[in-house]
N, C-alpha and C positions, 0 to 999 in steps of 0.2 A: 842307353842309346836306342835300344829296341823299342822302348815306350814312345820315343819321339817319332820313330819310323811309322809305328801304328797310328799315332796321333795325326801325322801328316796325311796318311792314306785316308783315314776316316774323315778328316776335314775336307779333302778334295772330293770325296764321294758325296759328303753331305752338302757341300756348297754347290755341287752340280745339281743335286736334288732341289736345293733352295732356288736355284736359277729357274728350273722348270716349273716349280710352284709359282714363282713370281710371274713367269710368262703366262701360265694358265689363268692366274687372277687378272692379268692385264686384259685378257679377252673379255672378262666379265666387268671389270671396273678399273680403268687405267689409273685413276687417282689412288686406288687402294693397293696397287701392285708394289709400290716402293715400301710402304710400311710392312706389308706382309713379307716381302723379300728380306728386309732388314731384320725382322723378328726371327725368321728362319735362319738367316746368316749367323746371327749371334748365338742362337740356340745350338747351332751345329758345333761351335767351339766348346761349349760346356758339355754337350753330349759326347763329342769325340774324345774329350779328355776322360770322361767317365768310362767309356768303352775301352780306351787304351789302357787304363789302369786295370780294368777287369781282365782283359786279355793277357796282360803281362804279369799279373800277380802270381806269386809262387803257389803251387798247388799243395794243399794239405795232404799229408800222408795218411 
């Protein structure tokens, strides 16, 4: 259960970052902002899972 809590927190933080990246790109190129945002959005799910696993794995003695 702890891994899911970490995963949700990491996804929320990462998606907030993806939103701001998309908004920044929109100032430069409005047509590019959606693909950049979607790329970041889906990357966050993969990265959040990797981080959640790393944070919750048992420590070696």
